[in-house]
C-alpha positions in Angstrom: -43.7 264.4 -172.0 -43.1 265.5 -168.6 -45.8 267.5 -166.4 -47.8 267.4 -163.4 -51.2 268.4 -162.9 -51.0 271.2 -159.9 -54.9 270.7 -157.5 -57.4 273.2 -158.6 -56.6 274.5 -155.2 -53.2 275.5 -155.6 -51.6 278.6 -154.8 -49.2 280.2 -157.0 -48.4 282.8 -154.7 -47.9 280.5 -151.6 -45.5 277.6 -154.6 -42.2 277.7 -154.9 -40.6 276.2 -158.2 -37.0 275.8 -158.6 -36.7 277.6 -161.7 -33.6 275.5 -163.3 -36.0 272.1 -163.3 -39.7 273.9 -163.5 -42.1 276.1 -165.2 -45.3 276.6 -165.5 -48.8 276.3 -167.9 -51.6 278.2 -167.2 -55.2 277.8 -168.7 -57.3 281.3 -167.7 -60.6 281.9 -169.4 -59.6 285.7 -168.0 -57.5 286.6 -170.7 -56.9 287.1 -174.3 -54.4 285.4 -176.7 -51.2 284.4 -174.4 -48.3 286.1 -172.2 -45.0 285.6 -170.7 -43.4 286.7 -167.5 -41.4 285.1 -164.3 -44.6 283.9 -162.2 -45.1 284.1 -158.1 -43.5 280.8 -157.6 -40.1 281.5 -158.9 -40.6 280.4 -162.2 -40.8 280.9 -165.5 -44.6 281.0 -167.0 -46.5 280.6 -169.9 -50.6 282.0 -170.0 -52.7 280.9 -172.8 -56.3 281.9 -172.6 -58.3 278.8 -172.7 -60.2 280.2 -175.7 -57.0 280.4 -178.0 -57.3 278.9 -180.7 -54.0 277.4 -180.7 -53.8 276.7 -177.3 -53.1 272.3 -177.8 -50.2 274.2 -180.2 -48.6 275.9 -177.6 -49.2 273.4 -174.6 -47.5 270.3 -176.8 -45.0 272.7 -177.7 -43.9 273.9 -174.5 -44.0 270.9 -172.8 -42.0 269.6 -175.7 -39.1 272.3 -175.5 -39.0 272.8 -172.0 -38.4 268.9 -171.6 -36.0 269.1 -174.3 -34.0 271.6 -171.6 -34.5 269.9 -168.4 -37.9 271.0 -167.1 -40.2 269.3 -166.0 -43.9 271.8 -166.6 -46.5 272.3 -163.7 -49.7 272.8 -165.8 -52.7 274.5 -163.5 -56.3 274.9 -165.2 -59.5 275.3 -163.4 -61.2 275.9 -166.9 -60.2 273.3 -169.1 -59.2 269.3 -168.7 -55.6 269.0 -169.7 -55.6 265.1 -169.9 -58.3 265.2 -172.1 -56.9 267.9 -174.7 -54.0 266.2 -174.3 -55.0 263.0 -175.2 -58.0 263.9 -178.1 -56.5 266.7 -179.3 -54.1 266.7 -182.3 -52.1 269.9 -182.2 -51.9 271.6 -185.9 -49.6 273.8 -187.2 -50.8 276.6 -188.7 -48.5 277.4 -192.1 -47.5 280.9 -191.9 -45.6 282.6 -194.6 -43.6 285.8 -193.4 -42.3 286.6 -190.4 -40.6 289.6 -188.4 -37.9 290.1 -186.4 -37.1 294.3 -185.3 -33.7 295.4 -183.8 -31.8 298.5 -183.5 -29.8 300.4 -186.6 -26.6 299.6 -184.4 -27.1 295.9 -184.5 -28.3 296.1 -188.5 -25.3 297.5 -189.8 -23.7 294.7 -187.0 -25.9 292.2 -189.3 -25.8 293.9 -192.1 -21.8 293.0 -191.8 -22.0 289.1 -190.5 -24.3 288.2 -193.1 -26.5 287.0 -190.8 -28.7 287.4 -187.4 -26.7 286.2 -184.3 -28.4 285.0 -180.9 -27.3 287.1 -177.5 -25.4 284.6 -175.9 -23.7 284.1 -180.0 -22.9 287.8 -179.8 -22.0 287.9 -176.3 -19.3 284.9 -177.2 -18.1 286.7 -179.7 -17.4 289.4 -177.7 -20.8 292.3 -178.5 -22.0 293.8 -175.0 -25.3 292.9 -176.4 -28.3 293.3 -173.5 -30.9 291.7 -173.5 -33.6 293.6 -172.3 -36.7 292.3 -171.3 -34.9 288.8 -170.0 -34.1 289.5 -166.7 -37.7 290.8 -165.5 -39.9 287.8 -168.0 -37.8 285.3 -166.3 -36.9 283.5 -169.5 -34.6 280.5 -168.8 -31.2 281.1 -170.0 -31.6 279.5 -172.8 -33.8 281.6 -174.1 -30.4 283.6 -175.0 -30.0 281.1 -177.8 -32.0 281.3 -180.0 -33.5 284.2 -182.7 -37.0 285.7 -181.5 -39.6 285.7 -184.6 -43.4 287.1 -184.4 -45.9 286.6 -187.2 -46.3 289.4 -189.0 -49.4 290.2 -188.5 -49.0 290.1 -184.7 -45.7 291.8 -183.8 -46.6 295.1 -182.1 -44.4 293.4 -178.9 -41.7 293.8 -181.3 -40.8 297.6 -182.2 -42.5 297.2 -178.2 -38.9 295.6 -177.4 -37.0 298.2 -179.8 -38.8 301.1 -178.3 -37.5 299.3 -174.6 -34.1 299.2 -175.4 -34.0 302.9 -177.0 -35.5 303.5 -173.5 -33.2 302.3 -171.3 -35.8 300.3 -169.5 -39.1 298.2 -170.0 -42.1 299.9 -172.0 -45.4 298.2 -172.4 -46.8 300.6 -173.5 -47.7 300.2 -177.8 -48.5 303.8 -177.8 -45.4 305.4 -176.5 -43.9 307.4 -178.6 -40.6 306.1 -180.2 -37.9 306.5 -183.5 -38.7 303.0 -185.6 -35.7 301.5 -186.6 -35.3 298.2 -188.8 -38.1 296.1 -188.6 -36.7 292.8 -190.6 -38.9 290.1 -192.4 -38.4 286.9 -193.4 -39.6 283.6 -195.3 -41.0 281.9 -192.3 -42.6 279.6 -194.7 -38.2 278.7 -196.1 -37.4 278.5 -192.4 -39.3 275.8 -191.4 -39.1 273.6 -194.6 -35.4 274.0 -194.5 -35.6 272.7 -190.6 -34.7 275.5 -188.7 -37.7 276.6 -186.7 -37.8 276.2 -183.1 -40.6 275.9 -181.5 -41.6 276.8 -177.4 -45.1 277.7 -176.7 -43.9 281.6 -176.1 -43.1 282.8 -179.5 -44.8 281.8 -183.3 -41.2 280.2 -183.8 -37.0 281.3 -182.6 -33.7 279.9 -184.9 -30.9 278.2 -183.1 -27.6 280.5 -182.2 -27.8 282.2 -186.5 -30.1 282.8 -189.1 -28.4 283.1 -192.9 -29.7 286.7 -194.8 -29.4 285.0 -197.7 -32.3 283.0 -198.7 -34.3 283.6 -196.0 -34.2 287.6 -195.2 -37.1 288.9 -197.6 -36.7 293.1 -197.4 -36.1 295.7 -194.0 -38.9 298.4 -193.4 -37.2 301.8 -192.2 -39.0 304.8 -191.1 -38.3 306.9 -193.9 -40.3 304.3 -196.3 -43.7 305.4 -194.5 -45.3 308.5 -194.0 -46.6 309.4 -191.0 -50.3 308.5 -189.8 -52.2 312.0 -190.7 -52.3 313.9 -187.9 -49.9 312.0 -185.6 -47.1 313.9 -183.9 -45.2 310.9 -183.6 -44.1 307.7 -184.4 -45.6 304.8 -181.8 -45.4 300.8 -182.3 -48.5 300.4 -182.9 -48.6 303.3 -185.9 -45.4 302.0 -187.4 -46.6 298.1 -187.6 -49.3 299.3 -189.1 -47.2 301.3 -192.2 -44.5 299.3 -192.1 -46.6 295.6 -192.6 -48.6 297.4 -195.4 -45.4 298.8 -196.6 -43.8 295.0 -196.8 -47.1 293.4 -198.1 -47.6 296.3 -201.5 -43.6 295.4 -202.3 -44.6 291.5 -201.9 -47.2 291.7 -204.6 -45.0 293.5 -207.0 -42.1 290.7 -206.4 -44.4 288.4 -207.2 
């Protein structure tokens, strides 16, 4: 694995890394979970909490994925001995049964016609003007556009925030902002993985290169008509629709069992 440990006195704001050749992995005790974004040092960065239970898996996956795409990972940590972590800890991926991908109703219609989910890059090659609204602000490498991204069902409010951003025409990070729910698609993550289609980059739950057929993987799509607005709520939010749609999905899975 190609990575470099940055010194403890490293200053992100004064560093300058070529984003075509480098990426950044930070371990930070001051955050919960993980976050991505364009670093002040110029390249794409993944920051993970030192207390995250999946720290080892994310670090391994990130380094391997970035290396495969020609980028060396710069690693910065004041809280964890990274060499010891990599030497003594074995990544163990937790088996997850379901995954979710949210999209606009207009895009859903095209997905149904195609019979598959396609990456932004694939759609653009086919002549469709598909906008990746968070791509530039997050500073993601261009190869990210070659994949279809999925989130775990129980941690996927971000999916609806992306949809809301598309509806607004600008990135919206507020999970409680008003929005119109669109199409929330559920997939068999276990089968995607067992069929060798899952790609792990450390930043996402899983992604699939180029396209994923609906047949054999798509389980259910939840629309706003399928669920009731929470009591006393006057409008839908990403938080509210995620909770309502997930509850509906799990109920349906029990019916099909």
